[in-house]
C-alpha positions as CSV (number, residue, x, y, z in Angstrom):
1,X,21.1,4.4,34.8
2,X,18.9,7.5,35.3
3,X,22.0,9.7,35.7
4,X,23.4,8.3,32.4
5,X,20.2,9.0,30.6
6,X,20.0,12.5,32.0
7,X,23.6,13.1,30.8
8,X,22.8,11.9,27.3
9,X,19.8,14.1,27.0
10,X,21.7,17.1,28.3
11,X,24.4,16.5,25.8
12,X,21.9,16.1,23.0
13,X,20.4,19.5,24.0
14,X,23.9,20.9,24.0
15,X,24.4,19.6,20.5
16,X,21.4,21.5,19.3
17,X,22.8,24.7,20.7
18,X,26.5,24.2,19.8
19,X,25.9,23.2,16.2
20,X,22.7,25.3,15.6
21,X,20.8,22.2,14.5
22,X,17.4,23.9,14.4
23,X,18.7,26.4,11.8
24,X,20.3,23.6,9.7
25,X,17.1,21.6,9.9
26,X,15.2,24.5,8.3
27,X,17.8,24.7,5.6
28,X,17.5,21.0,4.9
29,X,13.7,21.3,4.7
30,X,13.8,24.2,2.3
31,X,16.3,22.3,0.0
32,X,14.1,19.2,0.0
33,X,10.9,21.2,-0.6
34,X,11.4,22.0,-4.2
35,X,12.2,18.3,-5.0
36,X,8.9,17.0,-3.7
37,X,6.7,18.0,-6.7
38,X,9.3,16.8,-9.4
39,X,9.6,13.5,-7.5
40,X,5.9,12.9,-8.0
41,X,5.9,14.0,-11.6
42,X,8.8,11.7,-12.5
43,X,6.9,8.8,-11.0
44,X,3.8,9.6,-13.0
45,X,5.9,10.0,-16.2
46,X,7.6,6.7,-15.5
47,X,4.3,5.0,-15.3
48,X,3.2,6.4,-18.7
49,X,6.6,5.5,-20.3
50,X,6.2,1.9,-19.1
51,X,2.7,1.7,-20.5
52,X,1.1,1.6,-17.1
53,X,-1.1,4.6,-17.3
54,X,-4.0,2.5,-16.0
55,X,-2.2,2.3,-12.6
56,X,-3.0,6.0,-12.2
57,X,-6.5,6.0,-13.7
58,X,-7.7,2.8,-12.1
59,X,-6.0,2.9,-8.7
60,X,-4.3,6.2,-7.8
61,X,-6.9,8.5,-9.1
62,X,-9.8,6.9,-7.2
63,X,-7.8,7.0,-4.0
64,X,-7.0,10.7,-4.5
65,X,-10.7,11.4,-5.3
66,X,-11.7,9.6,-2.1
67,X,-9.1,11.2,0.2
68,X,-8.8,14.7,-1.2
69,X,-11.3,17.5,-1.2
70,X,-13.1,18.2,-4.5
71,X,-10.9,21.1,-5.5
72,X,-7.8,19.3,-4.4
73,X,-8.6,16.3,-6.5
74,X,-9.4,18.5,-9.5
75,X,-5.9,20.2,-9.3
76,X,-4.1,16.9,-8.7
77,X,-5.9,15.0,-11.5
78,X,-5.5,17.7,-14.1
79,X,-1.8,17.9,-13.4
80,X,-1.3,14.1,-13.4
81,X,-3.2,13.7,-16.8
82,X,-1.0,16.4,-18.3
83,X,2.2,14.6,-17.1
84,X,0.9,11.3,-18.4
85,X,0.4,12.8,-21.9
86,X,2.9,13.1,-24.8
87,X,5.2,15.4,-22.9
88,X,6.2,12.6,-20.4
89,X,9.8,12.4,-21.7
90,X,10.3,16.1,-20.7
91,X,8.7,15.6,-17.3
92,X,10.9,12.5,-16.6
93,X,14.2,14.0,-17.7
94,X,13.8,17.5,-16.3
95,X,12.0,16.3,-13.2
96,X,14.7,13.7,-12.4
97,X,17.4,16.3,-12.6
98,X,15.6,18.7,-10.3
99,X,14.7,15.9,-7.9
100,X,18.3,14.6,-7.6
101,X,19.7,18.1,-7.3
102,X,17.1,19.0,-4.6
103,X,17.6,15.9,-2.5
104,X,21.4,16.2,-3.0
105,X,21.3,19.8,-1.8
106,X,19.4,18.6,1.3
107,X,22.1,16.0,2.0
108,X,24.9,18.7,1.5
109,X,23.0,20.8,4.1
110,X,23.4,17.9,6.6
111,X,27.2,17.6,6.2
112,X,28.2,20.4,8.5
113,X,25.9,19.6,11.4
114,X,26.8,15.9,11.2
115,X,30.5,16.7,11.1
116,X,30.0,18.8,14.2
117,X,28.0,16.1,16.1
118,X,30.6,13.4,15.2
119,X,33.6,15.7,15.8
120,X,34.8,15.2,12.3
121,X,36.9,17.7,10.3
122,X,35.8,18.3,6.8
123,X,38.6,17.3,4.5
124,X,36.7,16.6,1.3
125,X,36.8,19.0,-1.7
126,X,33.7,20.6,-2.9
127,X,33.5,18.3,-6.0
128,X,33.8,15.3,-3.8
129,X,31.0,16.5,-1.5
130,X,28.9,17.3,-4.5
131,X,29.3,13.8,-6.0
132,X,28.7,12.2,-2.6
133,X,25.5,14.2,-2.1
134,X,24.1,13.4,-5.6
135,X,24.9,9.7,-5.3
136,X,23.3,9.7,-1.8
137,X,20.3,11.5,-3.3
138,X,19.9,8.7,-5.9
139,X,19.8,6.2,-3.0
140,X,17.2,8.2,-1.1
141,X,15.0,8.6,-4.3
142,X,15.2,4.9,-5.1
143,X,14.1,4.0,-1.5
144,X,11.2,6.5,-1.7
145,X,10.0,5.1,-5.0
146,X,10.2,1.6,-3.5
147,X,8.1,2.7,-0.6
148,X,5.5,4.2,-3.1
149,X,5.5,0.9,-5.0
150,X,4.8,-0.9,-1.7
151,X,1.8,1.4,-1.1
152,X,0.5,0.7,-4.7
153,X,1.0,-3.0,-4.2
154,X,-1.6,-2.9,-1.5
155,X,-4.1,-1.9,-4.2
156,X,-2.8,-4.0,-7.1
157,X,-2.1,-7.3,-5.3
158,X,-5.0,-9.1,-3.6
159,X,-4.0,-12.0,-1.3
160,X,-6.0,-14.3,0.9
161,X,-5.1,-12.4,4.1
162,X,-5.0,-8.6,3.4
163,X,-4.3,-7.8,7.1
164,X,-1.1,-9.8,7.0
165,X,-0.1,-8.3,3.7
166,X,-0.6,-4.8,5.1
167,X,1.5,-5.5,8.1
168,X,4.3,-6.8,5.8
169,X,4.1,-3.7,3.6
170,X,4.4,-1.4,6.7
171,X,7.4,-3.4,8.0
172,X,9.1,-3.2,4.6
173,X,8.4,0.6,4.4
174,X,9.9,1.0,7.9
175,X,12.9,-1.0,6.8
176,X,13.3,1.3,3.7
177,X,13.3,4.3,6.0
178,X,16.1,2.7,8.1
179,X,18.1,2.1,4.9
180,X,17.7,5.8,4.0
181,X,18.9,6.9,7.5
182,X,21.8,4.4,7.5
183,X,22.9,5.5,4.0
184,X,22.9,9.2,5.1
185,X,24.8,8.5,8.3
186,X,27.3,6.2,6.6
187,X,28.3,8.4,3.6
188,X,27.3,12.1,4.3
189,X,29.7,12.9,7.2
190,X,33.4,13.3,6.6
191,X,34.0,10.6,9.1
192,X,32.5,7.3,8.0
193,X,30.4,5.5,10.6
194,X,30.9,1.8,11.4
195,X,28.6,-0.6,9.6
196,X,27.5,-2.2,12.9
197,X,25.9,1.0,13.9
198,X,23.4,1.0,11.0
199,X,20.2,0.2,12.9
200,X,20.4,2.2,16.2
201,X,18.2,3.8,18.8
202,X,18.4,7.1,17.0
203,X,17.5,5.7,13.6
204,X,14.5,3.9,15.1
205,X,13.3,7.2,16.7
206,X,13.8,9.1,13.5
207,X,11.9,6.5,11.4
208,X,9.0,6.4,13.9
209,X,8.8,10.2,13.9
210,X,8.8,10.2,10.1
211,X,5.9,7.7,9.9
212,X,3.9,9.6,12.5
213,X,4.5,12.9,10.7
214,X,3.6,11.4,7.4
215,X,0.3,10.0,8.7
216,X,-0.5,13.4,10.3
217,X,0.3,15.3,7.1
218,X,-1.9,12.8,5.1
219,X,-4.8,13.5,7.4
220,X,-4.5,17.2,6.8
221,X,-4.4,17.1,3.0
222,X,-7.6,14.9,3.0
223,X,-9.6,17.6,4.8
224,X,-8.1,20.9,3.5
225,X,-10.1,22.9,1.0
226,X,-8.1,24.1,-2.0
227,X,-10.8,26.3,-3.4
228,X,-9.5,29.3,-1.4
229,X,-6.1,30.9,-1.6
230,X,-5.6,30.4,2.2
231,X,-6.3,26.7,2.0
232,X,-3.7,26.1,-0.7
233,X,-1.2,28.3,1.0
234,X,-1.7,26.5,4.3
235,X,-1.0,23.2,2.6
236,X,2.3,24.5,1.3
237,X,3.3,25.9,4.7
238,X,2.3,22.6,6.4
239,X,4.4,20.7,3.9
240,X,7.4,22.9,4.8
241,X,6.7,22.3,8.5
242,X,6.4,18.6,7.9
243,X,9.8,18.6,6.2
244,X,11.3,20.7,8.9
245,X,10.0,18.3,11.6
246,X,11.4,15.4,9.6
247,X,14.8,17.1,9.5
248,X,14.8,17.8,13.2
249,X,13.9,14.2,13.9
250,X,16.9,13.1,11.8
251,X,19.3,15.4,13.5
252,X,17.9,14.4,16.9
253,X,18.4,10.7,16.1
254,X,22.0,11.3,15.0
255,X,22.8,13.3,18.1
256,X,21.3,10.6,20.4
257,X,23.3,7.9,18.7
258,X,26.5,9.9,18.9
259,X,26.0,10.5,22.7
260,X,25.1,6.9,23.4
261,X,28.1,5.7,21.6
262,X,30.3,8.1,23.6
263,X,28.8,6.7,26.8
264,X,29.5,3.1,25.7
265,X,33.0,3.9,24.6
266,X,33.7,5.7,28.0
267,X,32.8,2.4,29.8
268,X,35.1,0.2,27.7
């Protein structure tokens, strides 16, 4: 058992070298980076279009004021109020296009390393890869908004046992992360993965790393001062680092699953 585990870890390390996974993870992070802000703006514009501006003013804004520094809150609140104004249609339409394209570009950046890990030959045309990445991007965005709604539900819904409700929200959020990972593994590579391999050891490791990284990034943005140029720049750099670590965690999980499956297939 120990020898098998050592062989799997050695092969995972070999994957990172053979397929240059660290370089691809940085490319994935950069592609996703410019979709982050439009993703938030589209959500705010959607609230305004649905007549739910009070969700921001009564629930989101007080949370931001409590968790962010004074300068950070001033910047975020001023931007949010601008998006919630009459120009919301522009923010929703343009922001949605940029968001889908950015997430889709991140998925396209994962195609080559995933094909290498799975030993698949790329046979799809550029147009097919483009459509696949954009549709996958829509799935990822929907899951992210669902996770955000779950977070808001904790402030909008008041039940008798808040602790139990919070546990349920975290479990559902974790499930949404697994759905995102499963969708990427299923449709992004040229070789489709079997359905029975949707929830795996690798996907669990990736989801856990994403949750831990998100909590750590949240702690930082609550304490950083945005009054100085260096504080704001550090926040952007840390966001890029956070996305880079998330991409590494995803590729790590994929490689672990691929090696475990090879070990199982070799025994049968």
